[in-house]
Each structure stands twice: as C-alpha cells, then as structure tokens.
C-alpha positions as CSV (number, residue, x, y, z in Angstrom):
1,X,0.0,0.0,0.0
2,X,2.9,2.4,0.8
3,X,4.3,2.1,-2.7
4,X,0.9,2.3,-4.4
5,X,-0.1,5.4,-2.4
6,X,3.4,6.9,-2.7
7,X,3.6,7.3,1.1
8,X,6.2,6.1,3.5
9,X,5.3,2.8,5.3
10,X,6.0,4.3,8.7
11,X,3.4,7.1,8.0
12,X,0.8,4.5,7.0
13,X,1.6,2.5,10.1
14,X,1.0,5.6,12.2
15,X,-2.3,6.1,10.5
16,X,-3.3,2.5,11.2
17,X,-2.4,2.9,14.9
18,X,-4.3,6.1,15.3
19,X,-1.2,8.2,15.8
20,X,-1.8,10.4,12.8
21,X,-4.9,12.3,11.6
22,X,-5.3,12.5,7.9
23,X,-7.0,14.9,5.4
24,X,-9.1,14.1,2.5
25,X,-6.1,14.1,0.1
26,X,-4.4,11.3,2.1
27,X,-7.7,9.4,2.3
28,X,-8.1,9.7,-1.4
29,X,-4.6,8.4,-2.1
30,X,-5.1,5.4,0.3
31,X,-8.5,4.6,-1.3
32,X,-7.0,4.7,-4.8
33,X,-4.1,2.5,-3.6
34,X,-6.5,-0.3,-2.5
35,X,-8.9,0.2,-5.5
36,X,-11.9,1.8,-3.8
37,X,-13.5,5.1,-3.1
38,X,-13.1,7.3,0.0
39,X,-16.8,6.7,0.9
40,X,-16.2,2.9,0.8
41,X,-13.0,3.3,2.8
42,X,-14.9,5.1,5.5
43,X,-18.1,3.1,5.5
44,X,-18.5,0.5,8.2
45,X,-18.4,-3.1,7.1
46,X,-21.4,-5.4,7.3
47,X,-19.9,-7.1,10.4
48,X,-19.5,-3.7,12.1
49,X,-23.0,-2.7,11.3
50,X,-24.4,-6.0,12.7
51,X,-22.2,-5.8,15.8
52,X,-19.8,-8.6,14.9
53,X,-16.8,-6.4,14.0
54,X,-13.7,-5.7,15.9
55,X,-13.9,-3.3,18.8
C-alpha cells in the first residue's frame, strides 16, 4: 500500500495505529491504492453494522 499510495510505510503505520490524523487528500490516495473510493473506505463493514466487527 505504501508504494501504491506513494507514502512512507511508517506514515501508513502511524495512521493505522491512530497516531496520525489525515486529510481528504491522504484518504483519497489510500483509497486509490486499495482500489476503492473514500466513501467505501470510511463506510462500516457489514460485520461492524451487525455488531460482529472488531472493537
């Protein structure tokens, strides 16, 4: 994902761990890197909606 989004792996790791806040431009780059849209990236999964997701 780091290579596809042209971001450093350590920056992505900080995002994943909640150590960084990101703007819409970063969200867009990450969404494109995984082949989805920002809205899909931010939407809860079916498991989260049904209460079976990770907490």
